C-alpha positions in Angstrom: -25.8 -78.5 -31.1 -28.6 -76.0 -31.8 -28.2 -74.7 -28.3 -24.4 -74.2 -28.8 -25.1 -72.2 -32.0 -27.6 -70.0 -30.1 -25.1 -69.4 -27.3 -22.4 -68.5 -29.8 -24.6 -65.9 -31.5 -25.6 -64.4 -28.1 -21.9 -64.2 -27.1 -21.1 -62.4 -30.4 -23.9 -59.9 -29.8 -22.8 -59.3 -26.2 -19.2 -58.6 -27.3 -20.4 -56.3 -30.0 -22.3 -54.3 -27.3 -19.7 -54.2 -24.5 -16.6 -54.3 -26.7 -16.6 -50.5 -27.6 -17.1 -49.7 -23.9 -13.9 -51.6 -23.0 -12.1 -50.0 -25.9 -13.2 -46.4 -24.9 -12.2 -47.1 -21.3 -8.8 -48.2 -22.4 -8.3 -45.0 -24.3 -9.6 -42.9 -21.4 -7.0 -44.4 -19.1 -4.0 -42.2 -19.9 -0.7 -41.3 -18.2 -0.3 -37.8 -16.7 1.1 -35.5 -19.3 1.2 -31.8 -20.3 -1.1 -30.7 -23.0 -0.2 -27.0 -23.3 2.0 -24.3 -21.9 1.4 -20.5 -21.9 3.9 -19.1 -22.6 5.4 -21.9 -24.7 9.1 -22.8 -24.5 11.1 -20.3 -26.6 8.4 -17.7 -26.9 10.0 -14.3 -27.5 7.6 -11.4 -26.9 5.9 -12.5 -23.7 4.0 -9.7 -21.9 5.6 -8.7 -18.6 2.3 -9.1 -16.7 1.9 -12.7 -17.8 0.8 -15.5 -15.4 2.4 -18.8 -16.4 -0.2 -21.5 -17.2 0.5 -25.2 -17.6 -2.4 -27.4 -18.8 -2.4 -31.1 -18.0 -4.6 -33.9 -19.5 -6.5 -34.5 -16.2 -7.9 -32.4 -13.4 -5.3 -31.3 -10.8 -5.9 -32.8 -7.3 -3.0 -31.4 -5.4 -0.1 -29.0 -5.9 3.2 -29.1 -4.0 4.4 -25.5 -4.7 7.8 -26.0 -3.0 8.8 -27.9 -6.1 8.0 -25.1 -8.5 10.4 -22.2 -9.2 10.8 -19.2 -11.5 14.1 -17.7 -12.4 15.3 -14.5 -14.1 18.5 -14.5 -16.1 20.8 -11.6 -15.6 24.4 -11.5 -16.9 24.4 -15.2 -17.8 23.2 -16.2 -14.2 19.7 -17.3 -13.2 18.4 -15.6 -10.1 15.3 -16.6 -8.1 12.2 -14.6 -9.2 9.7 -14.5 -6.4 6.3 -16.2 -6.9 3.2 -14.7 -5.4 1.1 -17.9 -5.5 0.6 -21.1 -7.3 -3.0 -22.3 -7.8 -5.0 -24.9 -9.7 -8.0 -24.3 -12.0 -9.3 -27.6 -13.3 -6.6 -29.1 -15.5 -4.5 -25.9 -15.4 -1.7 -25.0 -13.1 -1.3 -21.2 -12.7 2.0 -19.6 -11.5 1.6 -15.9 -10.5 4.9 -13.9 -10.2 5.2 -11.6 -7.2 5.9 -8.6 -9.5 5.7 -7.8 -13.1 8.6 -9.2 -15.1 11.2 -6.9 -16.7 11.5 -6.2 -20.4 14.2 -7.9 -22.5 14.8 -10.7 -20.0 14.9 -14.5 -20.1 12.8 -16.4 -17.6 13.1 -20.0 -16.6 10.2 -22.1 -15.3 11.3 -25.2 -13.3 9.1 -27.9 -11.9 10.5 -31.0 -10.1 8.6 -34.2 -9.4 6.3 -34.9 -7.7 4.9 -31.4 -7.8 1.5 -32.2 -9.4 -1.0 -34.8 -8.5 -3.7 -35.4 -11.1 -6.8 -37.5 -11.1 -5.1 -39.9 -13.4 -1.9 -40.1 -11.4 1.1 -38.1 -10.3 3.2 -36.2 -12.8 6.7 -37.6 -12.1 8.6 -35.9 -14.9 10.7 -32.8 -14.3 10.0 -29.7 -16.4 12.4 -26.9 -17.3 11.9 -24.4 -20.1 12.5 -20.7 -20.8 10.9 -17.7 -22.6 11.8 -14.1 -23.3 10.1 -10.8 -22.6 11.5 -9.0 -25.7 9.4 -6.2 -27.2 8.6 -4.3 -30.4 8.6 -0.5 -30.4 5.1 0.9 -30.8 6.5 3.7 -33.1 8.2 1.1 -35.3 5.0 -1.0 -35.4 2.5 1.8 -36.1 4.5 4.3 -38.1 7.8 3.0 -39.5 7.2 -0.6 -40.5 3.6 -1.2 -41.5 4.5 -4.6 -42.9 5.6 -5.8 -39.5 2.1 -4.9 -38.1 0.5 -6.7 -41.0 2.6 -9.8 -40.2 1.8 -9.6 -36.5 -2.0 -9.4 -37.2 -1.6 -12.5 -39.4 -0.6 -14.5 -36.2 -2.3 -12.6 -33.4 -5.7 -11.0 -32.9 -5.8 -7.4 -31.5 -6.8 -8.8 -28.1 -3.4 -10.6 -28.0 -1.3 -7.6 -28.9 -0.5 -5.6 -25.8 1.0 -2.0 -25.5 2.8 -1.0 -22.3 3.2 2.6 -21.3 6.5 3.4 -19.5 6.4 3.8 -15.7 6.8 7.4 -14.5 8.8 8.4 -11.4 8.7 12.2 -11.2 5.7 13.3 -9.1 6.5 17.0 -8.6 9.0 19.8 -9.2 9.0 22.8 -6.9 11.1 25.9 -7.7 11.8 28.8 -5.4 13.8 31.6 -7.0 15.1 34.8 -5.3 16.3 37.5 -7.7 19.5 39.4 -6.9 18.7 42.6 -5.1 17.4 43.9 -1.8 14.3 42.7 -0.1 13.5 46.3 0.9 14.9 49.6 -0.4 16.9 50.3 2.7 18.6 46.9 2.8 21.9 46.0 1.2 21.6 44.1 -2.0 22.6 40.5 -2.0 22.9 37.7 -4.5 20.1 35.6 -5.9 19.5 32.0 -4.9 17.4 29.2 -6.4 16.1 26.1 -4.6 14.6 23.1 -6.5 12.8 20.2 -4.8 12.0 17.1 -6.8 9.5 14.5 -5.4 9.8 11.1 -6.9 8.4 7.6 -6.4 10.6 5.6 -4.1 10.7 2.5 -6.4 13.9 2.2 -8.3 15.0 5.8 -8.1 18.7 6.2 -7.2 19.9 9.5 -8.5 18.3 12.8 -9.7 20.2 15.1 -12.0 19.2 18.7 -12.6 20.2 21.1 -15.5 19.6 24.8 -15.5 19.2 25.7 -19.2 18.5 28.7 -21.4 17.9 28.6 -25.2 18.9 24.9 -25.1 22.3 25.6 -23.5 23.2 24.2 -20.1 24.2 27.0 -17.7 24.6 25.0 -14.5 24.1 21.4 -13.5 24.4 19.0 -10.6 23.0 16.0 -8.7 20.3 16.7 -6.2 20.6 15.3 -2.6 18.0 13.2 -0.9 16.1 15.0 1.9 16.0 12.8 5.0 12.4 11.8 6.0 10.9 13.6 9.0 10.0 10.3 10.5 12.8 7.8 10.7 12.0 4.2 10.0 8.7 4.9 8.3 7.9 3.3 5.0 8.5 5.9 2.2 6.2 5.9 -0.8 8.0 9.0 -2.2 11.5 10.5 -2.0 12.3 14.2 -2.0 15.6 15.5 -3.5 16.8 19.1 -3.4 19.5 21.2 -5.0 20.5 24.9 -4.9 22.0 27.3 -7.4 23.2 30.9 -7.4 23.4 33.4 -10.2 20.5 31.9 -12.1 18.9 34.1 -14.7 15.3 35.2 -14.2 14.1 33.2 -17.2 15.3 29.6 -17.5 14.4 25.9 -18.1 14.8 23.1 -15.5 15.6 19.7 -16.9 15.3 16.8 -14.3 16.6 13.4 -15.2 15.9 10.4 -12.9 18.1 7.3 -13.0 18.0 3.9 -11.4 20.9 2.1 -9.6 22.2 1.0 -13.0 22.5 4.6 -14.1 19.7 4.1 -16.6 17.4 7.0 -17.2 13.9 6.0 -16.2 12.1 9.4 -16.3 12.8 13.0 -17.3 11.0 16.3 -17.4 11.7 19.9 -18.6 9.7 22.8 -17.2 10.0 26.5 -17.9 10.4 29.2 -15.2 9.9 32.9 -15.4 10.0 35.6 -12.7 7.1 38.1 -12.2 7.7 41.8 -12.8 8.4 43.6 -9.5 8.6 40.4 -7.4 11.8 39.5 -5.6 10.9 36.0 -4.6 9.1 33.8 -7.1 7.9 30.2 -6.8 6.5 27.6 -9.2 5.3 24.1 -8.6 4.2 21.5 -11.2 2.7 18.1 -10.3 2.5 15.2 -12.7 -0.3 12.7 -12.7 -0.7 9.9 -15.2 -3.6 7.6 -16.1 -1.6 5.1 -18.2 1.9 5.0 -16.6 3.2 1.5 -16.1 0.0 -0.1 -17.4 -0.7 -2.4 -20.4 -3.6 -2.2 -22.8 -4.5 -4.6 -25.6 -4.8 -3.2 -29.1 -8.5 -4.1 -28.9 -9.0 -2.0 -25.8 -7.2 1.0 -27.5 -9.3 0.6 -30.6 -12.5 0.4 -28.6 -11.8 3.5 -26.5 -10.4 6.4 -28.5 -10.1 8.6 -25.3 -7.8 6.0 -23.8 -5.8 5.7 -27.0 -5.4 9.6 -27.0 -4.4 9.6 -23.3 -1.8 7.0 -23.9 -0.2 8.9 -26.7 -0.4 12.2 -24.8 1.3 10.8 -21.7 4.1 8.9 -23.4 6.3 9.2 -26.4 5.4 6.5 -29.0 9.1 5.4 -29.0 8.8 4.6 -25.2 5.7 2.4 -25.6 6.6 -1.3 -25.8 4.5 -3.9 -27.6 4.3 -7.6 -26.7 2.1 -10.5 -27.7 0.4 -13.3 -25.7 -0.6 -16.8 -26.6 -4.0 -18.3 -25.9 
């Protein structure tokens, strides 16, 4: 009888020692599930350079990327948006788009089973959710509506607030202008002629429109034609457009407007031209180089580097800078 009591006490002590271990093991054995998504479903102001991250509750062992898709919504229809690569980092799946996304678009992330194999099993559920790349105007945020900036800083740190400079497409404008008159005293006088070459980036540029202006009034205008490349079949990083005018005054402004295939203006420039005294043929060329064009900077980066902040504002109108926010 005494022996039975001793055995009972030992059993209780043993259970008290190993019981928690069994309990913790049971809690550690979980089914595969998603812990976090960046961006989350329904997020509105997602930065266009965002990599999509899906965090699971266990380390990822294998990824079947053929079951993972990204779509862009245009005119109520979802179109495939190319993915550069899909990779794993511990418990996180990272989807990297081929190109930066567009502003003011809806994107759909879709993942079908069995795309992800985790250490605690295969994730067999299908996933489908969308987010938006809407933006806030930098000018509105920093100048017009201070309360909106205050509210934004209540939810996001400066490192999460990102300002994007607009892409620029006009690389160079080259003007050659011949005044009316003779080249030499013994020659018959003939009319003036003006040639304008515009060099642009090849990406997205569809049409180039040129206005000849004076005192804000348009004197002549027209669409420039594309100059065929010297080497056929070669990849073009730039495009050259040209246009000619006659009877142009000796002092004028040239306004160049670049549009994409949707006839949306994507860049514009105005330069001034003046002939030199006593010179029959005059030429002027202006090149445009940008440090910030098409790039995004966090508010923290801009605050930490006043030179960068100044460059951003000197190269772009505040109304053209777009602000978005990113989750952590």
